[in-house]
N, CA and C atoms as a LAMMPS dump frame, in Angstrom:
ITEM: TIMESTEP
0
ITEM: NUMBER OF ATOMS
528
ITEM: BOX BOUNDS ff ff ff
-5.0000000000000000e+02 5.0000000000000000e+02
-5.0000000000000000e+02 5.0000000000000000e+02
-5.0000000000000000e+02 5.0000000000000000e+02
ITEM: ATOMS id mol type element x y z
1 1 1 N -3.008 -13.015 14.89
2 1 2 C -1.522 -11.825 14.17
3 1 3 C -1.543 -11.161 13.483
4 2 1 N -2.546 -11.468 12.308
5 2 2 C -2.98 -10.767 11
6 2 3 C -3.673 -9.331 12.025
7 3 1 N -4.815 -9.294 13.433
8 3 2 C -5.414 -8.146 13.297
9 3 3 C -4.471 -7.177 14.458
10 4 1 N -3.19 -8.132 14.936
11 4 2 C -2.46 -7.349 15.411
12 4 3 C -1.349 -6.733 15.441
13 5 1 N -1.031 -6.621 13.441
14 5 2 C -0.193 -6.298 12.537
15 5 3 C -1.226 -4.771 11.826
16 6 1 N -3.026 -5.128 10.982
17 6 2 C -2.937 -4.062 11.293
18 6 3 C -3.436 -2.957 12.27
19 7 1 N -3.912 -3.31 13.243
20 7 2 C -3.982 -2.444 14.083
21 7 3 C -1.713 -1.619 14.28
22 8 1 N -1.072 -2.224 14.16
23 8 2 C -0.031 -2.051 14.48
24 8 3 C 0.334 -0.927 13.064
25 9 1 N -0.37 -1.4 11.903
26 9 2 C -0.332 0.069 10.728
27 9 3 C -1.275 0.565 10.731
28 10 1 N -1.828 1.126 11.997
29 10 2 C -3.508 2.273 11.463
30 10 3 C -2.727 2.791 12.864
31 11 1 N -2.031 2.303 13.956
32 11 2 C -1.842 3.176 14.999
33 11 3 C -0.031 3.865 14.158
34 12 1 N 0.41 3.367 13.535
35 12 2 C 1.534 4.336 12.403
36 12 3 C 0.941 5.209 11.402
37 13 1 N -0.181 4.614 10.648
38 13 2 C -0.066 5.581 10.217
39 13 3 C -1.291 6.775 11.137
40 14 1 N -1.731 6.495 12.133
41 14 2 C -2.469 7.727 12.92
42 14 3 C -2.216 8.075 14.169
43 15 1 N -1.132 7.365 14.537
44 15 2 C 0.089 7.534 16.022
45 15 3 C -1.105 7.094 16.879
46 16 1 N -0.316 6.469 17.781
47 16 2 C -1.032 6.358 19.249
48 16 3 C -1.238 6.856 19.763
49 17 1 N -2.246 6.25 20.165
50 17 2 C -3.354 7.443 21.109
51 17 3 C -4.485 8.255 20.812
52 18 1 N -4.07 8.424 19.179
53 18 2 C -4.475 9.204 18.386
54 18 3 C -6.124 9.828 19.158
55 19 1 N -6.226 10.825 19.17
56 19 2 C -7.789 10.671 19.888
57 19 3 C -8.849 11.139 18.731
58 20 1 N -10.22 11.354 19.323
59 20 2 C -11.114 11.561 18.031
60 20 3 C -11.416 12.318 17.361
61 21 1 N -11.086 13.468 18.392
62 21 2 C -10.612 15.332 17.183
63 21 3 C -9.49 14.476 16.263
64 22 1 N -8.522 14.172 16.38
65 22 2 C -7.218 14.656 15.479
66 22 3 C -7.593 13.376 14.535
67 23 1 N -8.286 12.806 15.258
68 23 2 C -8.821 11.487 13.775
69 23 3 C -9.926 12.312 12.464
70 24 1 N -10.547 12.549 13.388
71 24 2 C -11.997 13.892 12.762
72 24 3 C -10.713 14.663 11.743
73 25 1 N -9.918 15.338 12.256
74 25 2 C -8.828 16.384 11.388
75 25 3 C -8.852 15.802 10.692
76 26 1 N -7.915 14.359 10.34
77 26 2 C -6.838 13.616 9.495
78 26 3 C -8.657 13.625 8.145
79 27 1 N -9.606 13.033 8.491
80 27 2 C -10.209 12.483 7.281
81 27 3 C -10.698 13.54 7.213
82 28 1 N -10.814 15.559 7.534
83 28 2 C -11.447 16.741 6.399
84 28 3 C -10.539 16.752 5.721
85 29 1 N -9.139 17.036 6.433
86 29 2 C -7.606 16.616 5.664
87 29 3 C -8.367 15.878 3.916
88 30 1 N -7.966 14.701 4.389
89 30 2 C -8.402 13.925 3.246
90 30 3 C -10.109 14.192 2.402
91 31 1 N -10.454 14.707 3.063
92 31 2 C -11.724 15.29 2.764
93 31 3 C -11.192 16.339 1.651
94 32 1 N -10.434 17.344 2.24
95 32 2 C -9.641 18.335 1.117
96 32 3 C -8.95 18.198 0.107
97 33 1 N -8.372 17.088 0.122
98 33 2 C -6.957 17.107 -0.462
99 33 3 C -7.515 16.244 -1.545
100 34 1 N -8.775 16.062 -1.224
101 34 2 C -9.909 13.998 -2.371
102 34 3 C -10.388 16.077 -3.259
103 35 1 N -10.336 16.547 -2.497
104 35 2 C -11.084 17.981 -3.417
105 35 3 C -10.516 18.801 -4.247
106 36 1 N -9.505 18.944 -4.191
107 36 2 C -8.54 19.359 -4.747
108 36 3 C -7.929 19.201 -5.851
109 37 1 N -7.409 17.689 -5.787
110 37 2 C -6.883 16.648 -6.601
111 37 3 C -7.874 16.552 -7.778
112 38 1 N -9.415 16.418 -7.391
113 38 2 C -10.522 16.434 -7.999
114 38 3 C -11.006 17.76 -9.12
115 39 1 N -10.498 19.413 -8.957
116 39 2 C -10.018 20.39 -9.564
117 39 3 C -8.763 20.007 -10.509
118 40 1 N -7.798 19.42 -9.392
119 40 2 C -6.707 19.483 -10.283
120 40 3 C -6.98 19.071 -12.075
121 41 1 N -7.517 17.635 -11.934
122 41 2 C -8.032 16.571 -12.194
123 41 3 C -8.651 17.746 -13.624
124 42 1 N -9.823 17.935 -13.006
125 42 2 C -10.789 18.524 -14.14
126 42 3 C -9.455 19.609 -14.259
127 43 1 N -9.218 20.601 -14.334
128 43 2 C -8.296 21.821 -14.636
129 43 3 C -7.253 21.068 -16.005
130 44 1 N -6.33 20.008 -15.431
131 44 2 C -5.752 19.117 -16.58
132 44 3 C -6.209 18.931 -17.483
133 45 1 N -7.94 18.741 -17.733
134 45 2 C -8.657 18.474 -18.792
135 45 3 C -8.854 18.723 -19.122
136 46 1 N -9.768 20.271 -18.555
137 46 2 C -9.711 21.686 -19.225
138 46 3 C -9.127 21.604 -20.51
139 47 1 N -8.183 21.652 -19.585
140 47 2 C -6.472 22.826 -21.183
141 47 3 C -6.469 21.708 -21.549
142 48 1 N -5.756 20.471 -21.965
143 48 2 C -6.078 19.761 -22.722
144 48 3 C -4.761 19.145 -22.615
145 49 1 N -4.041 19.163 -21.342
146 49 2 C -3.273 18.987 -20.567
147 49 3 C -3.088 17.43 -20.487
148 50 1 N -1.555 16.587 -21.599
149 50 2 C -1.53 15.682 -20.735
150 50 3 C -1.779 14.745 -19.19
151 51 1 N -2.964 13.321 -19.133
152 51 2 C -2.712 13.377 -17.699
153 51 3 C -1.29 13.063 -17.172
154 52 1 N -1.896 13.523 -16.09
155 52 2 C -0.794 13.154 -14.289
156 52 3 C -1.156 12.705 -13.729
157 53 1 N -0.473 10.981 -14.171
158 53 2 C -0.254 9.51 -13.017
159 53 3 C -0.781 10.319 -12.092
160 54 1 N 0.184 11.043 -11.468
161 54 2 C 0.394 11.396 -9.95
162 54 3 C -1.155 12.189 -9.222
163 55 1 N -1.89 12.41 -10.326
164 55 2 C -3.242 13.516 -9.847
165 55 3 C -3.685 12.031 -9.707
166 56 1 N -3.876 10.642 -10.334
167 56 2 C -5.094 10.064 -9.582
168 56 3 C -3.795 9.239 -8.746
169 57 1 N -2.847 8.749 -8.776
170 57 2 C -2.47 8.407 -7.62
171 57 3 C -2.487 8.68 -6.385
172 58 1 N -2.229 9.886 -6.298
173 58 2 C -2.304 10.409 -5.103
174 58 3 C -3.385 10.943 -4.654
175 59 1 N -5.388 11.117 -4.849
176 59 2 C -6.172 11.406 -4.986
177 59 3 C -6.469 9.889 -4.966
178 60 1 N -6.137 8.147 -5.849
179 60 2 C -6.694 7.333 -4.927
180 60 3 C -6.188 6.689 -3.222
181 61 1 N -4.496 7.77 -3.367
182 61 2 C -4.044 7.633 -1.74
183 61 3 C -5.025 8.06 -0.776
184 62 1 N -5.727 9.161 -0.635
185 62 2 C -6.104 9.776 -0.19
186 62 3 C -8.041 9.612 -0.503
187 63 1 N -8.436 9.018 -1.19
188 63 2 C -9.835 7.806 -1.427
189 63 3 C -9.536 6.788 -0.631
190 64 1 N -8.828 5.375 -1.232
191 64 2 C -8.417 4.596 0.397
192 64 3 C -8.076 5.236 1.713
193 65 1 N -7.299 5.948 2.792
194 65 2 C -7.262 6.551 3.826
195 65 3 C -8.659 6.811 3.981
196 66 1 N -10.012 7.468 3.569
197 66 2 C -10.922 7.564 3.999
198 66 3 C -11.915 6.672 3.811
199 67 1 N -11.325 5.68 2.596
200 67 2 C -12.605 4.244 3.059
201 67 3 C -13.673 4.324 1.982
202 68 1 N -13.011 4.739 1.085
203 68 2 C -13.391 5.567 -0.529
204 68 3 C -13.248 4.599 -1.853
205 69 1 N -13.152 3.084 -0.943
206 69 2 C -12.736 2.163 -2.056
207 69 3 C -12.998 1.9 -3.207
208 70 1 N -13.838 1.65 -3.38
209 70 2 C -14.199 2.131 -5.455
210 70 3 C -13.717 2.648 -5.547
211 71 1 N -13.719 4.102 -5.196
212 71 2 C -13.055 5.451 -6.333
213 71 3 C -11.774 4.993 -5.793
214 72 1 N -11.46 4.731 -5.049
215 72 2 C -9.722 4.645 -5.165
216 72 3 C -8.998 3.963 -6.135
217 73 1 N -9.607 2.62 -6.071
218 73 2 C -9.296 1.04 -6.82
219 73 3 C -9.156 1.866 -8.074
220 74 1 N -10.453 2.729 -8.535
221 74 2 C -10.288 3.574 -9.653
222 74 3 C -9.822 4.153 -10.128
223 75 1 N -9.502 5.246 -9.533
224 75 2 C -7.694 6.079 -9.534
225 75 3 C -6.876 5.204 -9.51
226 76 1 N -6.334 4.798 -8.789
227 76 2 C -5.032 3.69 -8.791
228 76 3 C -4.917 3.094 -9.998
229 77 1 N -6.253 2.218 -10.737
230 77 2 C -6.501 1.337 -11.521
231 77 3 C -6.174 2.773 -12.81
232 78 1 N -6.573 3.503 -13.165
233 78 2 C -6.508 5.301 -13.926
234 78 3 C -4.948 5.276 -14.074
235 79 1 N -4.086 5.554 -12.8
236 79 2 C -2.359 6.521 -12.971
237 79 3 C -1.823 4.746 -13.291
238 80 1 N -2.528 3.531 -13.229
239 80 2 C -1.234 2.543 -13.466
240 80 3 C -1.57 2.381 -15.153
241 81 1 N -3.053 2.875 -15.562
242 81 2 C -3.078 2.761 -17.235
243 81 3 C -2.144 3.717 -18.046
244 82 1 N -1.911 4.857 -16.794
245 82 2 C -1.317 6.432 -17.676
246 82 3 C 0.708 6.167 -17.438
247 83 1 N 0.561 5.355 -16.44
248 83 2 C 2.259 5.022 -15.986
249 83 3 C 2.383 3.444 -15.797
250 84 1 N 2.456 2.712 -17.061
251 84 2 C 2.216 1.154 -16.207
252 84 3 C 3.078 0.46 -15.419
253 85 1 N 4.721 1.697 -15.382
254 85 2 C 5.955 0.782 -14.846
255 85 3 C 6.44 1.464 -13.737
256 86 1 N 5.163 2.243 -13.103
257 86 2 C 5.003 3.368 -11.887
258 86 3 C 5.307 2.229 -10.501
259 87 1 N 6.405 1.892 -10.139
260 87 2 C 6.059 0.965 -8.687
261 87 3 C 5.514 1.62 -7.645
262 88 1 N 5.293 3.119 -7.241
263 88 2 C 4.78 3.052 -6.224
264 88 3 C 3.061 2.889 -6.559
265 89 1 N 2.637 2.992 -7.703
266 89 2 C 1.677 3.023 -7.87
267 89 3 C 1.168 1.191 -7.816
268 90 1 N 2.02 0.078 -8.679
269 90 2 C 2.002 -1.591 -8.545
270 90 3 C 1.751 -1.417 -7.673
271 91 1 N 2.664 -1.562 -6.48
272 91 2 C 2.957 -1.465 -4.85
273 91 3 C 1.508 -1.307 -4.185
274 92 1 N 1.07 0.306 -4.455
275 92 2 C -0.026 0.545 -3.639
276 92 3 C -1.073 -0.399 -3.952
277 93 1 N -1.36 -0.393 -5.373
278 93 2 C -2.696 -1.446 -6.262
279 93 3 C -2.459 -2.393 -4.668
280 94 1 N -1.824 -3.378 -5.889
281 94 2 C -0.868 -4.827 -4.559
282 94 3 C -1.428 -4.923 -4.045
283 95 1 N -0.699 -4.42 -2.414
284 95 2 C -0.897 -4.521 -0.942
285 95 3 C -2.106 -4.365 -0.725
286 96 1 N -3.032 -3.171 -1.091
287 96 2 C -4.463 -2.718 -0.63
288 96 3 C -5.228 -4.143 -1.964
289 97 1 N -4.956 -4.824 -2.626
290 97 2 C -5.836 -6.147 -3.158
291 97 3 C -5.163 -6.748 -2.412
292 98 1 N -3.928 -7.733 -1.968
293 98 2 C -3.7 -8.051 -0.823
294 98 3 C -4.3 -8.201 0.756
295 99 1 N -3.817 -7.276 0.995
296 99 2 C -4.883 -6.467 2.201
297 99 3 C -6.683 -7.304 2.547
298 100 1 N -6.474 -6.799 1.443
299 100 2 C -8.218 -7.359 0.982
300 100 3 C -9.309 -8.56 0.431
301 101 1 N -7.836 -9.485 0.187
302 101 2 C -8.106 -10.215 -0.473
303 101 3 C -9.02 -10.806 -1.596
304 102 1 N -8.384 -9.38 -2.74
305 102 2 C -9.741 -9.987 -3.469
306 102 3 C -7.565 -9.589 -5.008
307 103 1 N -8.575 -10.393 -6.046
308 103 2 C -7.036 -10.086 -7.231
309 103 3 C -6.698 -10.657 -6.394
310 104 1 N -5.86 -11.616 -6.023
311 104 2 C -4.663 -12.066 -5.402
312 104 3 C -3.327 -12.299 -6.837
313 105 1 N -3.816 -12.678 -7.775
314 105 2 C -2.828 -13.891 -8.714
315 105 3 C -2.565 -12.131 -9.376
316 106 1 N -3.299 -11.352 -9.788
317 106 2 C -3.192 -10.152 -10.356
318 106 3 C -2.228 -8.954 -9.272
319 107 1 N -2.102 -9.085 -8.146
320 107 2 C -1.906 -8.19 -6.4
321 107 3 C -0.105 -8.55 -6.476
322 108 1 N -0.238 -10.07 -6.885
323 108 2 C 1.24 -10.272 -6.658
324 108 3 C 1.719 -10.309 -8.003
325 109 1 N 1.43 -10.631 -9.282
326 109 2 C 2.421 -10.147 -10.14
327 109 3 C 2.508 -8.812 -10.307
328 110 1 N 1.754 -7.344 -9.965
329 110 2 C 2.275 -5.697 -9.815
330 110 3 C 3.264 -6.047 -8.461
331 111 1 N 3.084 -6.408 -7.465
332 111 2 C 4.222 -6.661 -6.531
333 111 3 C 5.338 -7.184 -6.767
334 112 1 N 4.876 -8.28 -7.095
335 112 2 C 6.687 -8.712 -7.923
336 112 3 C 6.975 -7.388 -9.166
337 113 1 N 6.756 -6.874 -10.106
338 113 2 C 7.016 -6.756 -11.204
339 113 3 C 7.145 -5.224 -9.647
340 114 1 N 6.841 -4.632 -8.926
341 114 2 C 7.766 -3.107 -8.352
342 114 3 C 9.132 -4 -7.904
343 115 1 N 8.766 -4.576 -7.178
344 115 2 C 10.244 -4.86 -6.392
345 115 3 C 11.37 -5.114 -7.28
346 116 1 N 10.809 -5.904 -8.884
347 116 2 C 11.718 -5.8 -10.112
348 116 3 C 12.371 -4.336 -10.523
349 117 1 N 11.539 -3.565 -10.158
350 117 2 C 11.756 -2.261 -10.305
351 117 3 C 12.599 -1.349 -9.597
352 118 1 N 13.204 -1.23 -8.487
353 118 2 C 13.283 -0.602 -7.824
354 118 3 C 13.432 -2.11 -6.376
355 119 1 N 14.33 -2.798 -6.442
356 119 2 C 14.528 -4.161 -5.431
357 119 3 C 14.973 -3.807 -3.876
358 120 1 N 15.763 -2.883 -4.407
359 120 2 C 16.314 -1.567 -2.617
360 120 3 C 15.442 -1.16 -2.07
361 121 1 N 13.714 -0.623 -2.952
362 121 2 C 12.797 0.005 -1.1
363 121 3 C 12.49 -1.298 -0.716
364 122 1 N 11.699 -1.123 0.795
365 122 2 C 11.551 -1.659 2.129
366 122 3 C 10.666 -1.649 1.352
367 123 1 N 9.161 -0.593 1.5
368 123 2 C 8.102 -0.475 1.121
369 123 3 C 7.336 -2.256 0.424
370 124 1 N 8.006 -2.176 -1.233
371 124 2 C 8.104 -2.994 -1.627
372 124 3 C 8.432 -4.353 -1.126
373 125 1 N 9.667 -4.635 -0.486
374 125 2 C 9.98 -5.943 -1.288
375 125 3 C 8.933 -6.378 0.713
376 126 1 N 8.246 -5.101 1.746
377 126 2 C 7.413 -5.904 2.662
378 126 3 C 6.008 -6.208 2.191
379 127 1 N 5.892 -5.4 1.034
380 127 2 C 4.434 -5.887 0.581
381 127 3 C 4.533 -7.549 -0.073
382 128 1 N 6.155 -7.73 -0.656
383 128 2 C 5.689 -9.064 -1.064
384 128 3 C 6.304 -10.127 -0.242
385 129 1 N 6.941 -10.453 1.096
386 129 2 C 6.6 -10.925 2.185
387 129 3 C 5.12 -11.032 2.326
388 130 1 N 4.183 -10.181 2.417
389 130 2 C 2.85 -10.08 3.839
390 130 3 C 1.885 -10.422 2.17
391 131 1 N 2.495 -10.389 1.193
392 131 2 C 1.456 -11.106 0.297
393 131 3 C 1.934 -12.775 -0.085
394 132 1 N 3.291 -12.769 0.556
395 132 2 C 3.478 -14.235 0.823
396 132 3 C 2.86 -14.826 2.089
397 133 1 N 2.293 -14.129 2.92
398 133 2 C 1.569 -14.587 4.205
399 133 3 C 0.098 -14.614 3.67
400 134 1 N -0.5 -13.735 3.611
401 134 2 C -1.644 -13.431 2.857
402 134 3 C -2.14 -14.962 1.816
403 135 1 N -1.268 -15.366 1.172
404 135 2 C -1.374 -16.198 0.174
405 135 3 C -1.177 -18.5 1.016
406 136 1 N -0.587 -17.421 2.446
407 136 2 C -0.508 -18.828 3.066
408 136 3 C 0.875 -19.571 1.809
409 137 1 N 0.975 -19.06 1.628
410 137 2 C 2.781 -19.402 1.914
411 137 3 C 4.06 -18.876 2.499
412 138 1 N 3.851 -19.671 3.594
413 138 2 C 4.631 -18.359 4.621
414 138 3 C 6.337 -19.34 4.415
415 139 1 N 6.504 -20.145 4.623
416 139 2 C 8.141 -20.211 4.227
417 139 3 C 8.369 -19.022 2.654
418 140 1 N 7.917 -18.723 1.892
419 140 2 C 8.535 -17.511 1.368
420 140 3 C 8.249 -16.349 1.921
421 141 1 N 7.319 -16.24 2.499
422 141 2 C 7.229 -15.181 3.766
423 141 3 C 8.936 -14.902 4.019
424 142 1 N 9.232 -15.722 4.92
425 142 2 C 10.352 -15.297 5.756
426 142 3 C 11.477 -15.521 5.022
427 143 1 N 11.88 -15.974 3.527
428 143 2 C 12.545 -16.785 2.697
429 143 3 C 13.456 -15.095 2.749
430 144 1 N 14.908 -14.997 3.529
431 144 2 C 15.593 -14.445 3.318
432 144 3 C 15.693 -13.035 1.7
433 145 1 N 15.907 -13.88 0.895
434 145 2 C 16.241 -12.954 -0.605
435 145 3 C 15.413 -11.883 -0.631
436 146 1 N 14.026 -12.37 0.12
437 146 2 C 13.91 -11.348 -0.842
438 146 3 C 13.046 -9.7 0.597
439 147 1 N 13.563 -9.847 1.887
440 147 2 C 13.476 -9.307 3.384
441 147 3 C 14.996 -9.384 2.842
442 148 1 N 16.123 -8.586 2.715
443 148 2 C 17.315 -8.096 2.762
444 148 3 C 17.415 -6.898 3.195
445 149 1 N 16.575 -6.264 2.343
446 149 2 C 16.47 -4.734 1.923
447 149 3 C 15.149 -3.989 2.874
448 150 1 N 14.825 -4.614 3.702
449 150 2 C 13.557 -4.326 4.519
450 150 3 C 14.129 -3.103 4.971
451 151 1 N 14.945 -3.258 5.591
452 151 2 C 15.839 -2.439 6.408
453 151 3 C 16.544 -1.275 5.445
454 152 1 N 16.677 -0.663 4.6
455 152 2 C 16.491 0.126 3.606
456 152 3 C 16.799 1.643 4.022
457 153 1 N 17.968 2.06 4.435
458 153 2 C 17.79 4.064 4.107
459 153 3 C 16.414 3.949 5.401
460 154 1 N 15.931 5.129 4.871
461 154 2 C 14.656 5.393 5.392
462 154 3 C 12.986 4.92 5.259
463 155 1 N 14.034 4.065 4.396
464 155 2 C 12.702 3.461 3.545
465 155 3 C 11.688 1.877 4.108
466 156 1 N 12.404 1.278 5.579
467 156 2 C 11.831 1.051 6.706
468 156 3 C 10.612 1.023 7.402
469 157 1 N 9.365 0.291 7.904
470 157 2 C 8.415 1.733 8.587
471 157 3 C 7.831 -0.076 9.301
472 158 1 N 7.652 0.096 10.85
473 158 2 C 7.44 -0.387 11.714
474 158 3 C 7.089 -1.854 11.507
475 159 1 N 5.64 -2.4 10.249
476 159 2 C 4.96 -3.09 10.35
477 159 3 C 5.527 -4.32 9.454
478 160 1 N 6.521 -4.009 7.871
479 160 2 C 7.544 -4.942 8.203
480 160 3 C 7.555 -5.86 9.267
481 161 1 N 8.369 -6.047 9.871
482 161 2 C 8.739 -6.814 10.756
483 161 3 C 7.733 -6.972 12.034
484 162 1 N 6.508 -6.848 11.881
485 162 2 C 5.028 -6.897 12.557
486 162 3 C 4.786 -8.515 11.054
487 163 1 N 4.596 -8.037 9.657
488 163 2 C 4.569 -9.067 8.986
489 163 3 C 5.563 -9.946 9.258
490 164 1 N 6.822 -9.935 9.143
491 164 2 C 7.988 -11.31 9.207
492 164 3 C 7.702 -12.062 10.216
493 165 1 N 7.345 -11.116 11.011
494 165 2 C 7.168 -12.356 12.379
495 165 3 C 5.757 -12.649 12.578
496 166 1 N 5.274 -12.568 11.443
497 166 2 C 3.785 -13.284 12.014
498 166 3 C 3.86 -14.191 10.81
499 167 1 N 4.605 -14.748 10.108
500 167 2 C 5.279 -15.332 8.973
501 167 3 C 6.437 -16.395 9.384
502 168 1 N 6.704 -15.621 10.408
503 168 2 C 7.862 -16.391 11.358
504 168 3 C 6.934 -17.358 12.026
505 169 1 N 6.208 -17.061 13.671
506 169 2 C 4.839 -18.131 13.869
507 169 3 C 4.557 -19.095 13.28
508 170 1 N 4.142 -18.446 12.381
509 170 2 C 3.046 -19.951 11.257
510 170 3 C 4.786 -20.599 11.005
511 171 1 N 5.613 -20.505 10.591
512 171 2 C 6.317 -21.231 9.515
513 171 3 C 6.57 -22.046 11.038
514 172 1 N 7.592 -22.055 12.882
515 172 2 C 8.525 -21.929 13.649
516 172 3 C 7.352 -22.208 14.685
517 173 1 N 5.593 -21.95 14.521
518 173 2 C 5.049 -22.793 15.434
519 173 3 C 3.766 -23.045 15.16
520 174 1 N 3.434 -23.196 14.613
521 174 2 C 2.015 -23.451 12.594
522 174 3 C 1.159 -22.222 13.477
523 175 1 N 0.923 -20.995 14.317
524 175 2 C 0.524 -20.316 14.507
525 175 3 C -0.084 -18.852 13.368
526 176 1 N -1.061 -18.482 13.633
527 176 2 C -1.629 -17.156 12.144
528 176 3 C -2.143 -16.656 13.503
């Protein structure tokens, strides 16, 4: 089920049936974005401007999407250092760690903090349920109290329900 959810997320991210040319274009655009963020950070530093957490966050996302996890993680940690209570950074880093099966305690702390800061955000609520699932806490993953806001406004995403369904299968049928 985990593999199916991962494929659904990739399909959502890259578009179902995306061909190799479009994927290559996406990868080129991500590389271009990283270069632009590199330049923006360099100029910010050269002008002695306060560091902007958003530059590190956005570059980290671009790097993560282009498969440069170690550099992405460093950028996300820098963004978090600059803005420790930023729920987007807390969630993105926490979810990434959970997805990779690393730093799980810290990942849960970050995701819980993001949910506490923005309890109505469907992405953050989904991340919490997915973290519970990945930790083997299946009952917690399907509990209603953190899932209630999963489909709020434009914050609902297709893999939310896939994550929840995976947990339900384990709880109801013992299947992973």
